[in-house]
SETI-662570 format. One line per field, with one value per residue (C-alpha): residue in one letter; residue number from 1; x negated, y negated, z. Coordinates in steps of 0.02 Angstrom, whole numbers. Layout:
% SETI-662570
rest a:...
nr NUM:...
u X:...
v Y:...
w Z:...
% end
This chain:
% SETI-662570
rest m:t:a:q:s:r:r:d:g:p:p:p:f:d:r:p:f:e:a:a:n:t:k:q:r:v:y:g:a:i:l:h:a:r:e:p:t:t:v:a:e:i:a:t:r:a:d:c:s:e:e:s:a:r:t:h:l:a:f:y:a:d:l:g:i:v:i:q:h:e:g:r:p:v:r:y:e:r:n:d:e:y:f:e:w:r:r:v:n:e:l:a:r:k:k:t:v:e:e:l:q:t:r:v:s:e:l:t:d:r:l:e:e:y:r:a:e:y:d:v:d:s:p:a:m:v:d:v:l:e:f:d:a:s:r:v:d:d:v:y:t:d:l:g:d:w:a:t:v:m:e:k:r:e:l:h:e:r:a:r:k:k:a:a:s:s:t:a:s:s:v:s
nr 1:2:3:4:5:6:7:8:9:10:11:12:13:14:15:16:17:18:19:20:21:22:23:24:25:26:27:28:29:30:31:32:33:34:35:36:37:38:39:40:41:42:43:44:45:46:47:48:49:50:51:52:53:54:55:56:57:58:59:60:61:62:63:64:65:66:67:68:69:70:71:72:73:74:75:76:77:78:79:80:81:82:83:84:85:86:87:88:89:90:91:92:93:94:95:96:97:98:99:100:101:102:103:104:105:106:107:108:109:110:111:112:113:114:115:116:117:118:119:120:121:122:123:124:125:126:127:128:129:130:131:132:133:134:135:136:137:138:139:140:141:142:143:144:145:146:147:148:149:150:151:152:153:154:155:156:157:158:159:160:161:162:163:164:165:166:167:168:169:170:171:172
u 1471:1343:1383:1275:1372:1537:1475:1413:1565:1740:1853:1971:2124:2246:2158:2081:2062:1997:1831:1908:1952:2134:2159:2097:2202:2360:2316:2293:2454:2558:2475:2527:2706:2825:2975:3010:2934:2955:2816:2827:2798:2652:2577:2589:2507:2372:2345:2366:2488:2647:2587:2425:2521:2645:2502:2413:2574:2622:2450:2471:2646:2577:2452:2587:2512:2668:2851:2941:3123:3220:3339:3339:3212:3104:3028:2877:2830:2684:2705:2662:2671:2527:2418:2464:2421:2256:2214:2254:2142:2002:2012:2017:1865:1759:1802:1787:1938:1865:1843:2020:2088:1993:2066:2242:2219:2156:2302:2425:2355:2381:2560:2591:2523:2646:2791:2747:2724:2888:2985:3052:3001:2968:2935:3105:3188:3107:3218:3098:3230:3217:3042:2991:2961:2777:2754:2852:2699:2604:2752:2766:2578:2599:2747:2650:2501:2614:2691:2518:2457:2608:2566:2382:2420:2535:2401:2265:2375:2416:2230:2189:2312:2244:2064:2108:2195:2049:1926:2033:2046:1859:1823:1940
v -2578:-2460:-2326:-2420:-2584:-2490:-2415:-2583:-2686:-2684:-2537:-2557:-2660:-2523:-2394:-2494:-2341:-2219:-2189:-2179:-2018:-1962:-2038:-2207:-2198:-2161:-2306:-2422:-2364:-2398:-2567:-2617:-2555:-2702:-2600:-2430:-2304:-2116:-1991:-1946:-2128:-2147:-1983:-2044:-2211:-2124:-1990:-1847:-1710:-1750:-1638:-1737:-1901:-1837:-1782:-1950:-2050:-1954:-1995:-2180:-2179:-2107:-2249:-2379:-2432:-2379:-2364:-2204:-2221:-2060:-2004:-1909:-1941:-2005:-2174:-2265:-2448:-2550:-2611:-2796:-2817:-2694:-2797:-2958:-2876:-2816:-2990:-3072:-2947:-2974:-3164:-3151:-3037:-3136:-3315:-3410:-3490:-3660:-3610:-3545:-3703:-3810:-3709:-3722:-3912:-3923:-3821:-3924:-4082:-4009:-3964:-4141:-4208:-4099:-4151:-4334:-4317:-4225:-4301:-4130:-4004:-3851:-3804:-3718:-3887:-3963:-3978:-3962:-4028:-4199:-4220:-4278:-4131:-4178:-4148:-3985:-3872:-3974:-3970:-3781:-3768:-3878:-3776:-3614:-3688:-3762:-3591:-3513:-3645:-3609:-3423:-3454:-3571:-3441:-3305:-3418:-3475:-3294:-3253:-3406:-3350:-3172:-3231:-3350:-3213:-3094:-3227:-3266:-3081:-3054:-3204:-3146
w -2698:-2622:-2495:-2369:-2389:-2367:-2204:-2139:-2186:-2119:-2160:-2308:-2261:-2308:-2194:-2050:-1936:-2065:-1976:-1802:-1714:-1700:-1527:-1589:-1748:-1647:-1531:-1680:-1761:-1605:-1579:-1754:-1734:-1713:-1656:-1577:-1697:-1717:-1690:-1875:-1926:-1805:-1868:-2047:-2005:-1902:-2033:-1910:-1866:-1771:-1629:-1612:-1618:-1487:-1372:-1381:-1368:-1210:-1138:-1181:-1107:-944:-939:-972:-1139:-1234:-1189:-1233:-1285:-1261:-1395:-1558:-1618:-1475:-1516:-1448:-1441:-1381:-1200:-1214:-1025:-1006:-1121:-1030:-864:-936:-1003:-835:-744:-869:-850:-659:-661:-784:-735:-573:-491:-539:-722:-729:-646:-772:-916:-844:-831:-1011:-1075:-972:-1051:-1225:-1179:-1120:-1285:-1382:-1269:-1295:-1483:-1511:-1364:-1308:-1175:-1284:-1464:-1471:-1451:-1607:-1760:-1906:-2026:-1944:-2019:-2191:-2309:-2324:-2136:-2117:-2133:-2004:-1886:-1901:-1866:-1712:-1650:-1667:-1576:-1442:-1408:-1402:-1279:-1168:-1167:-1134:-990:-911:-926:-857:-713:-668:-676:-568:-435:-441:-429:-288:-189:-218:-159:-7:42:24:136:275
% end
């Protein structure tokens, strides 16, 4: 592999933020954390000093991107609600009320198809053990997609309401 192809391709999987600056590496490390994580762990993942990690984590906590858990040691975790809020705002800004309503309707139709196919109201109510072993993988795939469709519909509906209220206030 040439130096040029390494620069043009994706970063190595084991060090995805290697070329990023410290602030970006800390951001990436906290986004990948699945539970409250210490500054030392974030610093290790971001390949920076604990002081640098602490500084950037405090900044992200002030913005609401991360949640700081007091204690010894202090731990940080990604604030999923912030990212949901950001996604809703992005959808409301980029899509029209009509586009959002159409997407909500499409997603609702998909949810109804899953409810009809599995004869339950949510993926949590499906007992995978009731299916033939040859279908189990397909059922798990459906259940994951079903849960994703539920989340997407909720985000699009929130964005539709936000866009509709923004449109209504600008007309008044």
